[in-house]
C-alpha positions as MATLAB code, in Angstrom:
seq = 'MSHHPNPNPYLASPTAPPALSLPRRGTRDAARGLITPPATAVTGPQTQQAPELAQRYELLNRLGVPTVASEDFDDLARDMAAKAGFLYGFVNLFLEEQTFVGLHQPPADSGYFIVGRTMSRDHGWCPDVMARKKALPLHDVHASPRFSGNHVVDAVGIRSYFGAPLVHDSGTVLGTVCVIDPEKRPLSEARRLRDIVINAGAQVMDHMVRAPVR';
ca = [
     -16.543 -151.051   -1.887;
     -14.768 -147.888   -2.969;
     -14.896 -146.273   -6.383;
     -12.586 -143.859   -8.146;
     -13.902 -140.296   -8.425;
     -15.833 -139.781  -11.607;
     -14.085 -137.221  -13.874;
     -17.502 -136.093  -15.114;
     -19.616 -135.090  -12.085;
     -22.825 -135.251  -14.129;
     -22.500 -138.939  -14.996;
     -22.869 -141.848  -12.618;
     -19.742 -143.920  -12.123;
     -19.986 -147.087  -14.250;
     -18.661 -149.112  -11.323;
     -21.296 -147.868   -8.855;
     -24.387 -149.969   -8.058;
     -26.937 -149.086  -10.768;
     -30.068 -148.744   -8.630;
     -29.011 -146.354   -5.868;
     -25.689 -144.983   -7.046;
     -24.909 -141.276   -7.012;
     -21.983 -139.815   -8.955;
     -18.851 -139.543   -6.843;
     -17.393 -136.069   -6.530;
     -14.607 -135.361   -9.036;
     -12.107 -132.516   -8.997;
     -14.347 -130.462  -11.285;
     -17.070 -130.149   -8.646;
     -15.154 -127.650   -6.586;
     -14.365 -125.615   -9.674;
     -18.060 -125.525  -10.565;
     -18.842 -124.324   -7.045;
     -21.369 -127.084   -6.362;
     -19.996 -128.372   -3.071;
     -16.761 -127.311   -1.442;
     -14.492 -129.404    0.812;
     -15.393 -129.692    4.513;
     -12.439 -127.521    5.536;
     -13.895 -124.435    3.856;
     -16.709 -123.717    6.297;
     -18.014 -120.162    6.605;
     -16.622 -118.372    9.656;
     -17.976 -114.827    9.529;
     -19.974 -112.262    7.549;
     -18.427 -110.365    4.677;
     -18.277 -106.564    4.761;
     -21.204 -106.164    2.349;
     -24.187 -108.328    3.246;
     -27.953 -108.292    3.036;
     -29.860 -107.150    6.134;
     -31.311 -110.631    6.700;
     -27.814 -112.132    6.676;
     -26.683 -109.609    9.284;
     -29.726 -110.518   11.377;
     -28.813 -114.199   11.195;
     -25.257 -113.570   12.337;
     -26.407 -111.296   15.160;
     -28.873 -113.898   16.394;
     -26.425 -116.795   16.077;
     -23.810 -114.818   18.005;
     -26.336 -113.935   20.686;
     -27.346 -117.589   21.034;
     -23.732 -118.755   21.009;
     -24.304 -121.028   18.012;
     -21.148 -121.725   15.955;
     -21.256 -121.494   12.173;
     -18.985 -124.505   11.679;
     -19.508 -128.264   11.897;
     -20.979 -129.432   15.219;
     -21.161 -132.920   16.717;
     -24.545 -132.103   18.222;
     -25.994 -131.000   14.896;
     -24.417 -133.999   13.151;
     -26.242 -136.218   15.644;
     -29.534 -134.422   14.969;
     -29.034 -134.753   11.199;
     -28.303 -138.467   11.576;
     -31.368 -139.029   13.752;
     -33.606 -137.174   11.280;
     -32.256 -139.171    8.317;
     -32.670 -142.449   10.205;
     -36.291 -141.707   11.102;
     -37.061 -140.788    7.503;
     -35.071 -143.672    6.018;
     -33.013 -141.282    3.862;
     -29.322 -141.500    3.001;
     -28.556 -137.838    3.714;
     -29.559 -135.395    6.441;
     -28.598 -131.736    6.893;
     -28.795 -128.921    9.418;
     -28.208 -125.989    7.104;
     -27.461 -122.365    8.031;
     -27.923 -119.777    5.272;
     -24.828 -117.611    5.528;
     -22.651 -116.421    2.626;
     -23.148 -120.010    1.492;
     -25.419 -122.783    2.625;
     -23.395 -124.150    5.533;
     -24.037 -127.678    6.777;
     -23.287 -127.410   10.491;
     -25.039 -130.781   10.822;
     -24.432 -133.489    8.238;
     -25.196 -137.178    7.852;
     -24.266 -139.128    4.738;
     -23.090 -142.592    3.646;
     -19.507 -143.648    4.469;
     -16.766 -142.345    2.210;
     -16.148 -145.800    0.725;
     -19.825 -146.551    0.058;
     -19.824 -145.504   -3.588;
     -22.404 -142.779   -2.960;
     -21.822 -139.085   -3.544;
     -19.831 -137.536   -0.676;
     -20.697 -133.926    0.106;
     -18.727 -131.208    1.836;
     -19.929 -128.661    4.340;
     -20.927 -125.768    2.067;
     -22.934 -125.218   -1.116;
     -23.945 -122.223   -3.226;
     -26.929 -120.315   -1.835;
     -28.969 -120.801   -5.014;
     -28.533 -124.572   -5.383;
     -30.933 -127.237   -4.180;
     -34.422 -126.744   -2.765;
     -33.575 -125.156    0.576;
     -33.721 -121.650   -0.965;
     -37.413 -122.341   -1.698;
     -37.944 -123.382    1.928;
     -36.294 -120.143    3.073;
     -38.507 -118.065    0.784;
     -41.776 -119.765    1.706;
     -40.903 -120.129    5.421;
     -42.659 -123.471    5.608;
     -41.934 -127.104    4.863;
     -41.391 -128.320    1.313;
     -42.236 -132.024    0.727;
     -40.998 -133.425   -2.595;
     -41.662 -137.158   -2.693;
     -40.466 -137.135   -6.322;
     -38.671 -134.008   -7.534;
     -39.552 -134.892  -11.142;
     -43.277 -134.740  -10.369;
     -43.124 -130.931  -10.643;
     -41.385 -129.072  -13.504;
     -40.654 -126.243  -11.074;
     -38.504 -128.455   -8.875;
     -37.137 -131.011  -11.366;
     -34.896 -128.539  -13.171;
     -32.367 -128.125  -10.392;
     -28.569 -128.169  -10.373;
     -28.560 -130.733   -7.572;
     -30.820 -133.094   -9.534;
     -28.383 -133.104  -12.432;
     -25.143 -133.165  -10.469;
     -26.075 -135.434   -7.565;
     -29.011 -137.506   -8.805;
     -31.520 -136.764   -6.029;
     -35.125 -137.932   -6.431;
     -36.719 -137.029   -3.089;
     -36.365 -134.027   -0.784;
     -38.105 -132.990    2.420;
     -37.109 -129.740    4.101;
     -38.353 -127.390    6.824;
     -37.217 -123.903    7.900;
     -35.373 -123.009   11.093;
     -37.431 -120.070   12.343;
     -36.551 -118.306   15.601;
     -39.285 -116.849   17.811;
     -38.156 -113.399   16.646;
     -39.171 -114.310   13.104;
     -35.609 -114.599   11.816;
     -35.139 -117.581    9.497;
     -31.696 -119.047   10.202;
     -31.698 -121.884    7.693;
     -33.264 -125.274    7.127;
     -33.209 -128.931    8.006;
     -33.655 -131.403    5.186;
     -33.244 -134.984    4.031;
     -32.463 -136.077    0.468;
     -32.261 -139.442   -1.236;
     -31.641 -140.910   -4.719;
     -34.930 -142.834   -4.555;
     -38.375 -141.281   -4.852;
     -40.926 -141.943   -2.117;
     -44.606 -142.917   -2.373;
     -46.951 -139.950   -2.249;
     -48.722 -141.685    0.646;
     -45.540 -141.225    2.718;
     -45.249 -137.480    2.092;
     -47.133 -136.285    5.170;
     -45.212 -138.552    7.549;
     -41.847 -137.514    6.092;
     -42.810 -133.858    6.158;
     -43.696 -134.150    9.836;
     -40.333 -135.783   10.575;
     -38.378 -132.821    9.196;
     -40.721 -130.296   10.813;
     -40.192 -131.976   14.187;
     -36.444 -132.126   13.556;
     -36.432 -128.402   12.813;
     -38.190 -127.690   16.085;
     -35.668 -129.878   17.879;
     -32.750 -128.023   16.282;
     -34.201 -124.634   17.244;
     -34.818 -125.822   20.793;
     -31.205 -127.002   20.955;
     -29.915 -123.659   19.685;
     -31.917 -121.741   22.248;
     -31.507 -123.946   25.302;
     -28.260 -125.899   25.092;
     -24.593 -125.128   24.410;
     -23.367 -126.593   21.132;
     -20.205 -128.687   21.104;
];
């Protein structure tokens, strides 16, 4: 069942199912810079960039990994989300923006929030994964004040997040893999879900190193 876009991206659509609904993206989302349309994927570095960003581009070019949407990475994101039982899965490269080269999400007419392929570098929890260079398991984002006050929590309505870094053997951190969902998870499930995204990250890195990407 489809729903009209919500003019206020911070409020759930009144016609969406109350238990699992996420606000549908309205026209104001793009203006706020939360999530941009799929067509606006990052294609190359800007003239001025941080050294780590230059290192990422150099490594991605050397590996032959594209910085746009990929069927292979979409498949890996879908498999990761299915194993975890989450609605959304991402293979995320940290370029000028967070760039979802792999993406799994509910169908466009499902009534759930539909994301594009890029997001601001400082939104969500993946920046924390990049900084710590290890997995971040959040079975309930509201269980920690540090992680509950997040733009994505307010705008999208996410309650659980599990992410892991994409670290090359050279030490360069290319991005993350993660799953998100509007329902919190039992604390007893945290270790299993963390291991799923860690294994998915290893699979993505192996794919980047060993196989051509479609």
